[in-house]
All heavy atoms as a GROMACS GRO file, in nm:
protein
  442
    1MET      N    1   0.720   0.232   2.295
    1MET     CA    2   0.639   0.119   2.257
    1MET      C    3   0.555   0.151   2.133
    1MET      O    4   0.548   0.072   2.042
    1MET     CB    5   0.551   0.079   2.376
    1MET     CG    6   0.462  -0.036   2.347
    1MET     SD    7   0.560  -0.187   2.329
    1MET     CE    8   0.434  -0.303   2.301
    2ILE      N    9   0.494   0.269   2.134
    2ILE     CA   10   0.411   0.307   2.020
    2ILE      C   11   0.496   0.322   1.895
    2ILE      O   12   0.454   0.288   1.786
    2ILE     CB   13   0.333   0.436   2.052
    2ILE    CG1   14   0.227   0.407   2.158
    2ILE    CG2   15   0.268   0.492   1.927
    2ILE    CD1   16   0.149   0.526   2.202
    3GLN      N   17   0.619   0.370   1.914
    3GLN     CA   18   0.708   0.388   1.800
    3GLN      C   19   0.744   0.253   1.739
    3GLN      O   20   0.755   0.242   1.616
    3GLN     CB   21   0.833   0.463   1.844
    3GLN     CG   22   0.911   0.518   1.728
    3GLN     CD   23   1.018   0.616   1.776
    3GLN    OE1   24   1.058   0.613   1.890
    3GLN    NE2   25   1.063   0.700   1.687
    4ARG      N   26   0.759   0.150   1.819
    4ARG     CA   27   0.787   0.016   1.767
    4ARG      C   28   0.669  -0.035   1.686
    4ARG      O   29   0.687  -0.096   1.581
    4ARG     CB   30   0.815  -0.081   1.880
    4ARG     CG   31   0.954  -0.077   1.932
    4ARG     CD   32   0.975  -0.190   2.028
    4ARG     NE   33   1.113  -0.194   2.068
    4ARG     CZ   34   1.160  -0.275   2.158
    4ARG    NH1   35   1.079  -0.360   2.219
    4ARG    NH2   36   1.288  -0.274   2.190
    5VAL      N   37   0.549  -0.012   1.736
    5VAL     CA   38   0.429  -0.055   1.664
    5VAL      C   39   0.418   0.020   1.532
    5VAL      O   40   0.388  -0.038   1.428
    5VAL     CB   41   0.303  -0.034   1.750
    5VAL    CG1   42   0.176  -0.060   1.671
    5VAL    CG2   43   0.308  -0.121   1.874
    6TYR      N   44   0.444   0.150   1.537
    6TYR     CA   45   0.440   0.232   1.416
    6TYR      C   46   0.542   0.185   1.313
    6TYR      O   47   0.511   0.169   1.195
    6TYR     CB   48   0.464   0.379   1.453
    6TYR     CG   49   0.463   0.475   1.336
    6TYR    CD1   50   0.346   0.501   1.267
    6TYR    CD2   51   0.580   0.539   1.295
    6TYR    CE1   52   0.344   0.589   1.161
    6TYR    CE2   53   0.579   0.627   1.189
    6TYR     CZ   54   0.460   0.651   1.122
    6TYR     OH   55   0.460   0.737   1.015
    7ARG      N   56   0.664   0.159   1.359
    7ARG     CA   57   0.770   0.113   1.271
    7ARG      C   58   0.736  -0.025   1.213
    7ARG      O   59   0.757  -0.050   1.096
    7ARG     CB   60   0.903   0.109   1.345
    7ARG     CG   61   1.021   0.077   1.258
    7ARG     CD   62   1.150   0.095   1.339
    7ARG     NE   63   1.266   0.048   1.267
    7ARG     CZ   64   1.340   0.123   1.188
    7ARG    NH1   65   1.311   0.250   1.172
    7ARG    NH2   66   1.444   0.072   1.125
    8GLY      N   67   0.683  -0.112   1.295
    8GLY     CA   68   0.642  -0.244   1.248
    8GLY      C   69   0.530  -0.237   1.146
    8GLY      O   70   0.529  -0.312   1.048
    9THR      N   71   0.435  -0.148   1.170
    9THR     CA   72   0.325  -0.129   1.076
    9THR      C   73   0.377  -0.076   0.943
    9THR      O   74   0.334  -0.122   0.837
    9THR     CB   75   0.221  -0.032   1.135
    9THR    OG1   76   0.175  -0.085   1.260
    9THR    CG2   77   0.104  -0.014   1.041
   10LEU      N   78   0.468   0.020   0.947
   10LEU     CA   79   0.526   0.073   0.824
   10LEU      C   80   0.602  -0.035   0.748
   10LEU      O   81   0.593  -0.043   0.625
   10LEU     CB   82   0.618   0.190   0.853
   10LEU     CG   83   0.552   0.324   0.882
   10LEU    CD1   84   0.658   0.427   0.919
   10LEU    CD2   85   0.472   0.371   0.763
   11LEU      N   86   0.675  -0.119   0.821
   11LEU     CA   87   0.747  -0.227   0.756
   11LEU      C   88   0.650  -0.324   0.689
   11LEU      O   89   0.672  -0.365   0.575
   11LEU     CB   90   0.835  -0.301   0.857
   11LEU     CG   91   0.912  -0.422   0.801
   11LEU    CD1   92   1.010  -0.377   0.693
   11LEU    CD2   93   0.985  -0.493   0.912
   12ALA      N   94   0.542  -0.358   0.758
   12ALA     CA   95   0.442  -0.448   0.700
   12ALA      C   96   0.378  -0.387   0.576
   12ALA      O   97   0.361  -0.455   0.474
   12ALA     CB   98   0.336  -0.482   0.804
   13LEU      N   99   0.343  -0.259   0.582
   13LEU     CA  100   0.284  -0.192   0.466
   13LEU      C  101   0.381  -0.186   0.350
   13LEU      O  102   0.342  -0.203   0.234
   13LEU     CB  103   0.239  -0.050   0.504
   13LEU     CG  104   0.114  -0.042   0.591
   13LEU    CD1  105   0.092   0.102   0.636
   13LEU    CD2  106  -0.007  -0.095   0.517
   14TYR      N  107   0.508  -0.164   0.380
   14TYR     CA  108   0.610  -0.160   0.275
   14TYR      C  109   0.622  -0.296   0.207
   14TYR      O  110   0.624  -0.306   0.085
   14TYR     CB  111   0.744  -0.118   0.337
   14TYR     CG  112   0.859  -0.113   0.240
   14TYR    CD1  113   0.865  -0.014   0.142
   14TYR    CD2  114   0.962  -0.206   0.245
   14TYR    CE1  115   0.970  -0.008   0.053
   14TYR    CE2  116   1.068  -0.202   0.156
   14TYR     CZ  117   1.071  -0.103   0.060
   14TYR     OH  118   1.175  -0.098  -0.029
   15GLN      N  119   0.625  -0.402   0.287
   15GLN     CA  120   0.637  -0.536   0.231
   15GLN      C  121   0.513  -0.572   0.149
   15GLN      O  122   0.523  -0.633   0.042
   15GLN     CB  123   0.657  -0.639   0.344
   15GLN     CG  124   0.786  -0.622   0.419
   15GLN     CD  125   0.908  -0.647   0.332
   15GLN    OE1  126   0.909  -0.732   0.247
   15GLN    NE2  127   1.013  -0.569   0.356
   16ILE      N  128   0.395  -0.534   0.197
   16ILE     CA  129   0.271  -0.561   0.123
   16ILE      C  130   0.270  -0.484  -0.008
   16ILE      O  131   0.230  -0.537  -0.112
   16ILE     CB  132   0.149  -0.527   0.210
   16ILE    CG1  133   0.136  -0.628   0.324
   16ILE    CG2  134   0.021  -0.524   0.127
   16ILE    CD1  135   0.036  -0.590   0.430
   17SER      N  136   0.315  -0.358  -0.006
   17SER     CA  137   0.317  -0.280  -0.130
   17SER      C  138   0.414  -0.339  -0.231
   17SER      O  139   0.387  -0.337  -0.351
   17SER     CB  140   0.351  -0.133  -0.101
   17SER     OG  141   0.484  -0.120  -0.057
   18LEU      N  142   0.526  -0.394  -0.184
   18LEU     CA  143   0.618  -0.462  -0.276
   18LEU      C  144   0.552  -0.585  -0.337
   18LEU      O  145   0.564  -0.610  -0.458
   18LEU     CB  146   0.746  -0.502  -0.204
   18LEU     CG  147   0.843  -0.390  -0.168
   18LEU    CD1  148   0.960  -0.446  -0.090
   18LEU    CD2  149   0.891  -0.320  -0.292
   19ALA      N  150   0.481  -0.662  -0.256
   19ALA     CA  151   0.412  -0.781  -0.306
   19ALA      C  152   0.304  -0.744  -0.407
   19ALA      O  153   0.291  -0.809  -0.511
   19ALA     CB  154   0.352  -0.860  -0.190
   20VAL      N  155   0.229  -0.638  -0.378
   20VAL     CA  156   0.125  -0.592  -0.472
   20VAL      C  157   0.190  -0.547  -0.602
   20VAL      O  158   0.139  -0.576  -0.710
   20VAL     CB  159   0.041  -0.480  -0.408
   20VAL    CG1  160  -0.047  -0.411  -0.511
   20VAL    CG2  161  -0.044  -0.537  -0.295
   21GLY      N  162   0.302  -0.477  -0.592
   21GLY     CA  163   0.372  -0.433  -0.712
   21GLY      C  164   0.418  -0.550  -0.797
   21GLY      O  165   0.406  -0.547  -0.920
   22ILE      N  166   0.466  -0.654  -0.733
   22ILE     CA  167   0.510  -0.772  -0.807
   22ILE      C  168   0.391  -0.842  -0.870
   22ILE      O  169   0.396  -0.886  -0.986
   22ILE     CB  170   0.589  -0.867  -0.714
   22ILE    CG1  171   0.723  -0.803  -0.677
   22ILE    CG2  172   0.609  -1.003  -0.779
   22ILE    CD1  173   0.797  -0.874  -0.567
   23LEU      N  174   0.281  -0.854  -0.795
   23LEU     CA  175   0.162  -0.919  -0.848
   23LEU      C  176   0.099  -0.840  -0.964
   23LEU      O  177   0.038  -0.899  -1.053
   23LEU     CB  178   0.059  -0.940  -0.737
   23LEU     CG  179   0.097  -1.042  -0.631
   23LEU    CD1  180  -0.007  -1.042  -0.519
   23LEU    CD2  181   0.109  -1.181  -0.692
   24LEU      N  182   0.113  -0.709  -0.961
   24LEU     CA  183   0.056  -0.626  -1.067
   24LEU      C  184   0.149  -0.609  -1.187
   24LEU      O  185   0.115  -0.539  -1.281
   24LEU     CB  186   0.019  -0.488  -1.012
   24LEU     CG  187  -0.100  -0.482  -0.919
   24LEU    CD1  188  -0.120  -0.339  -0.868
   24LEU    CD2  189  -0.226  -0.530  -0.989
   25MET      N  190   0.265  -0.673  -1.183
   25MET     CA  191   0.362  -0.658  -1.292
   25MET      C  192   0.303  -0.691  -1.430
   25MET      O  193   0.321  -0.613  -1.523
   25MET     CB  194   0.486  -0.743  -1.266
   25MET     CG  195   0.593  -0.728  -1.372
   25MET     SD  196   0.664  -0.563  -1.379
   25MET     CE  197   0.770  -0.570  -1.239
   26PRO      N  198   0.232  -0.803  -1.448
   26PRO     CA  199   0.175  -0.830  -1.580
   26PRO      C  200   0.077  -0.721  -1.625
   26PRO      O  201   0.079  -0.678  -1.741
   26PRO     CB  202   0.102  -0.964  -1.564
   26PRO     CG  203   0.167  -1.027  -1.447
   26PRO     CD  204   0.209  -0.915  -1.356
   27LEU      N  205  -0.006  -0.673  -1.532
   27LEU     CA  206  -0.099  -0.566  -1.565
   27LEU      C  207  -0.023  -0.438  -1.599
   27LEU      O  208  -0.061  -0.364  -1.692
   27LEU     CB  209  -0.194  -0.541  -1.448
   27LEU     CG  210  -0.295  -0.428  -1.466
   27LEU    CD1  211  -0.391  -0.459  -1.579
   27LEU    CD2  212  -0.369  -0.405  -1.337
   28ALA      N  213   0.084  -0.411  -1.527
   28ALA     CA  214   0.164  -0.291  -1.553
   28ALA      C  215   0.229  -0.297  -1.691
   28ALA      O  216   0.238  -0.195  -1.759
   28ALA     CB  217   0.270  -0.274  -1.445
   29LEU      N  218   0.274  -0.414  -1.731
   29LEU     CA  219   0.336  -0.428  -1.863
   29LEU      C  220   0.234  -0.404  -1.975
   29LEU      O  221   0.264  -0.338  -2.075
   29LEU     CB  222   0.400  -0.566  -1.878
   29LEU     CG  223   0.522  -0.590  -1.787
   29LEU    CD1  224   0.568  -0.735  -1.799
   29LEU    CD2  225   0.634  -0.496  -1.822
   30VAL      N  226   0.113  -0.457  -1.957
   30VAL     CA  227   0.008  -0.435  -2.057
   30VAL      C  228  -0.033  -0.288  -2.058
   30VAL      O  229  -0.050  -0.228  -2.166
   30VAL     CB  230  -0.115  -0.525  -2.026
   30VAL    CG1  231  -0.233  -0.488  -2.112
   30VAL    CG2  232  -0.078  -0.671  -2.046
   31ALA      N  233  -0.047  -0.228  -1.940
   31ALA     CA  234  -0.084  -0.087  -1.933
   31ALA      C  235   0.025   0.001  -1.993
   31ALA      O  236  -0.005   0.102  -2.057
   31ALA     CB  237  -0.108  -0.048  -1.787
   32ASN      N  238   0.150  -0.038  -1.977
   32ASN     CA  239   0.261   0.039  -2.033
   32ASN      C  240   0.255   0.039  -2.186
   32ASN      O  241   0.284   0.140  -2.249
   32ASN     CB  242   0.394  -0.017  -1.985
   32ASN     CG  243   0.509   0.075  -2.013
   32ASN    OD1  244   0.490   0.194  -2.034
   32ASN    ND2  245   0.628   0.020  -2.014
   33ARG      N  246   0.218  -0.073  -2.243
   33ARG     CA  247   0.203  -0.078  -2.389
   33ARG      C  248   0.090   0.012  -2.437
   33ARG      O  249   0.093   0.061  -2.550
   33ARG     CB  250   0.178  -0.221  -2.435
   33ARG     CG  251   0.300  -0.305  -2.429
   33ARG     CD  252   0.280  -0.434  -2.499
   33ARG     NE  253   0.406  -0.508  -2.500
   33ARG     CZ  254   0.427  -0.609  -2.578
   33ARG    NH1  255   0.334  -0.651  -2.660
   33ARG    NH2  256   0.544  -0.671  -2.574
   34ALA      N  257  -0.009   0.032  -2.352
   34ALA     CA  258  -0.121   0.120  -2.386
   34ALA      C  259  -0.089   0.266  -2.355
   34ALA      O  260  -0.170   0.354  -2.382
   34ALA     CB  261  -0.246   0.077  -2.310
   35GLY      N  262   0.027   0.291  -2.294
   35GLY     CA  263   0.068   0.429  -2.265
   35GLY      C  264   0.026   0.477  -2.127
   35GLY      O  265   0.029   0.597  -2.100
   36VAL      N  266  -0.015   0.386  -2.040
   36VAL     CA  267  -0.059   0.423  -1.905
   36VAL      C  268   0.042   0.366  -1.805
   36VAL      O  269   0.087   0.254  -1.819
   36VAL     CB  270  -0.199   0.363  -1.876
   36VAL    CG1  271  -0.244   0.396  -1.736
   36VAL    CG2  272  -0.300   0.410  -1.979
   37THR      N  273   0.075   0.444  -1.704
   37THR     CA  274   0.166   0.395  -1.600
   37THR      C  275   0.091   0.382  -1.469
   37THR      O  276   0.006   0.465  -1.437
   37THR     CB  277   0.287   0.488  -1.581
   37THR    OG1  278   0.239   0.618  -1.547
   37THR    CG2  279   0.371   0.496  -1.706
   38LEU      N  280   0.123   0.280  -1.394
   38LEU     CA  281   0.064   0.261  -1.261
   38LEU      C  282   0.153   0.329  -1.158
   38LEU      O  283   0.275   0.312  -1.161
   38LEU     CB  284   0.051   0.112  -1.229
   38LEU     CG  285  -0.039   0.031  -1.324
   38LEU    CD1  286  -0.036  -0.116  -1.285
   38LEU    CD2  287  -0.180   0.083  -1.323
   39PRO      N  288   0.095   0.404  -1.064
   39PRO     CA  289   0.176   0.482  -0.969
   39PRO      C  290   0.222   0.404  -0.846
   39PRO      O  291   0.239   0.461  -0.739
   39PRO     CB  292   0.081   0.595  -0.931
   39PRO     CG  293  -0.054   0.534  -0.940
   39PRO     CD  294  -0.046   0.438  -1.057
   40ILE      N  295   0.242   0.274  -0.857
   40ILE     CA  296   0.282   0.194  -0.740
   40ILE      C  297   0.420   0.236  -0.689
   40ILE      O  298   0.446   0.228  -0.569
   40ILE     CB  299   0.275   0.043  -0.771
   40ILE    CG1  300   0.288  -0.041  -0.644
   40ILE    CG2  301   0.382   0.003  -0.870
   40ILE    CD1  302   0.166  -0.040  -0.560
   41HIS      N  303   0.506   0.284  -0.777
   41HIS     CA  304   0.640   0.324  -0.734
   41HIS      C  305   0.636   0.442  -0.637
   41HIS      O  306   0.718   0.452  -0.547
   41HIS     CB  307   0.728   0.358  -0.855
   41HIS     CG  308   0.682   0.476  -0.933
   41HIS    ND1  309   0.579   0.470  -1.024
   41HIS    CD2  310   0.724   0.604  -0.932
   41HIS    CE1  311   0.560   0.590  -1.076
   41HIS    NE2  312   0.646   0.674  -1.022
   42ARG      N  313   0.538   0.530  -0.653
   42ARG     CA  314   0.525   0.643  -0.561
   42ARG      C  315   0.487   0.595  -0.421
   42ARG      O  316   0.538   0.646  -0.322
   42ARG     CB  317   0.423   0.743  -0.613
   42ARG     CG  318   0.476   0.822  -0.732
   42ARG     CD  319   0.384   0.933  -0.767
   42ARG     NE  320   0.278   0.877  -0.851
   42ARG     CZ  321   0.175   0.946  -0.896
   42ARG    NH1  322   0.160   1.072  -0.863
   42ARG    NH2  323   0.085   0.890  -0.972
   43LEU      N  324   0.398   0.497  -0.416
   43LEU     CA  325   0.358   0.441  -0.287
   43LEU      C  326   0.476   0.375  -0.218
   43LEU      O  327   0.500   0.397  -0.099
   43LEU     CB  328   0.245   0.339  -0.307
   43LEU     CG  329   0.202   0.260  -0.184
   43LEU    CD1  330   0.138   0.351  -0.081
   43LEU    CD2  331   0.108   0.149  -0.224
   44ILE      N  332   0.552   0.297  -0.292
   44ILE     CA  333   0.668   0.229  -0.235
   44ILE      C  334   0.772   0.330  -0.188
   44ILE      O  335   0.828   0.317  -0.080
   44ILE     CB  336   0.727   0.130  -0.336
   44ILE    CG1  337   0.629   0.015  -0.359
   44ILE    CG2  338   0.862   0.077  -0.290
   44ILE    CD1  339   0.667  -0.078  -0.472
   45ASP      N  340   0.797   0.433  -0.267
   45ASP     CA  341   0.894   0.537  -0.227
   45ASP      C  342   0.851   0.609  -0.099
   45ASP      O  343   0.933   0.637  -0.011
   45ASP     CB  344   0.913   0.638  -0.340
   45ASP     CG  345   0.991   0.584  -0.457
   45ASP    OD1  346   1.060   0.481  -0.439
   45ASP    OD2  347   0.982   0.644  -0.566
   46ARG      N  348   0.722   0.641  -0.088
   46ARG     CA  349   0.673   0.711   0.031
   46ARG      C  350   0.683   0.624   0.155
   46ARG      O  351   0.722   0.671   0.262
   46ARG     CB  352   0.529   0.756   0.010
   46ARG     CG  353   0.516   0.873  -0.083
   46ARG     CD  354   0.374   0.918  -0.095
   46ARG     NE  355   0.365   1.028  -0.190
   46ARG     CZ  356   0.251   1.085  -0.224
   46ARG    NH1  357   0.139   1.042  -0.172
   46ARG    NH2  358   0.251   1.184  -0.310
   47LEU      N  359   0.646   0.497   0.142
   47LEU     CA  360   0.655   0.407   0.256
   47LEU      C  361   0.801   0.385   0.297
   47LEU      O  362   0.832   0.378   0.416
   47LEU     CB  363   0.588   0.274   0.225
   47LEU     CG  364   0.436   0.276   0.224
   47LEU    CD1  365   0.380   0.145   0.171
   47LEU    CD2  366   0.380   0.306   0.361
   48ASP      N  367   0.890   0.375   0.199
   48ASP     CA  368   1.032   0.359   0.229
   48ASP      C  369   1.086   0.481   0.302
   48ASP      O  370   1.157   0.468   0.402
   48ASP     CB  371   1.111   0.334   0.100
   48ASP     CG  372   1.257   0.307   0.125
   48ASP    OD1  373   1.289   0.234   0.221
   48ASP    OD2  374   1.341   0.360   0.049
   49SER      N  375   1.050   0.600   0.255
   49SER     CA  376   1.095   0.723   0.322
   49SER      C  377   1.040   0.733   0.463
   49SER      O  378   1.112   0.772   0.555
   49SER     CB  379   1.051   0.845   0.241
   49SER     OG  380   1.112   0.846   0.116
   50ALA      N  381   0.914   0.697   0.482
   50ALA     CA  382   0.854   0.703   0.614
   50ALA      C  383   0.920   0.603   0.708
   50ALA      O  384   0.948   0.633   0.824
   50ALA     CB  385   0.704   0.675   0.606
   51TYR      N  386   0.948   0.484   0.659
   51TYR     CA  387   1.011   0.381   0.742
   51TYR      C  388   1.153   0.421   0.779
   51TYR      O  389   1.194   0.404   0.894
   51TYR     CB  390   1.013   0.246   0.667
   51TYR     CG  391   1.077   0.135   0.745
   51TYR    CD1  392   1.013   0.079   0.854
   51TYR    CD2  393   1.203   0.086   0.709
   51TYR    CE1  394   1.071  -0.022   0.926
   51TYR    CE2  395   1.262  -0.016   0.781
   51TYR     CZ  396   1.196  -0.071   0.889
   51TYR     OH  397   1.254  -0.172   0.960
   52GLU      N  398   1.226   0.476   0.687
   52GLU     CA  399   1.364   0.520   0.715
   52GLU      C  400   1.366   0.642   0.807
   52GLU      O  401   1.464   0.663   0.878
   52GLU     CB  402   1.438   0.552   0.586
   52GLU     CG  403   1.464   0.431   0.498
   52GLU     CD  404   1.555   0.330   0.564
   52GLU    OE1  405   1.647   0.370   0.638
   52GLU    OE2  406   1.533   0.210   0.540
   53GLY      N  407   1.258   0.720   0.808
   53GLY     CA  408   1.253   0.840   0.891
   53GLY      C  409   1.222   0.814   1.037
   53GLY      O  410   1.241   0.902   1.121
   54VAL      N  411   1.174   0.695   1.069
   54VAL     CA  412   1.140   0.663   1.208
   54VAL      C  413   1.267   0.626   1.283
   54VAL      O  414   1.348   0.545   1.236
   54VAL     CB  415   1.039   0.546   1.213
   54VAL    CG1  416   1.012   0.507   1.356
   54VAL    CG2  417   0.910   0.583   1.142
   55LYS      N  418   1.286   0.687   1.399
   55LYS     CA  419   1.405   0.659   1.479
   55LYS      C  420   1.396   0.521   1.542
   55LYS      O  421   1.289   0.479   1.586
   55LYS     CB  422   1.420   0.763   1.590
   55LYS     CG  423   1.444   0.902   1.541
   55LYS     CD  424   1.453   0.996   1.658
   55LYS     CE  425   1.465   1.139   1.610
   55LYS     NZ  426   1.464   1.233   1.722
   56GLU      N  427   1.508   0.453   1.546
   56GLU     CA  428   1.512   0.322   1.613
   56GLU      C  429   1.521   0.344   1.763
   56GLU      O  430   1.585   0.438   1.809
   56GLU     CB  431   1.631   0.241   1.563
   56GLU     CG  432   1.614   0.195   1.421
   56GLU     CD  433   1.723   0.097   1.379
   56GLU    OE1  434   1.766   0.017   1.464
   56GLU    OE2  435   1.763   0.103   1.264
   57PRO      N  436   1.458   0.256   1.840
   57PRO     CA  437   1.462   0.272   1.986
   57PRO      C  438   1.599   0.245   2.043
   57PRO      O  439   1.683   0.184   1.992
   57PRO     CB  440   1.362   0.168   2.038
   57PRO     CG  441   1.332   0.077   1.925
   57PRO     CD  442   1.377   0.144   1.799
   0.00000   0.00000   0.00000
């Protein structure tokens, strides 16, 4: 049961991080022109790895 909650929470966090990444796209493009990169891809990669690492019941 706890594993289902954990997996569901990871899925929700992953989806929220994707939405934040999409919403920050204009800011990321402006920052990229200034030579700065936003590390949102690292967050998404970590959440994806964590979600894929959880065993299905």
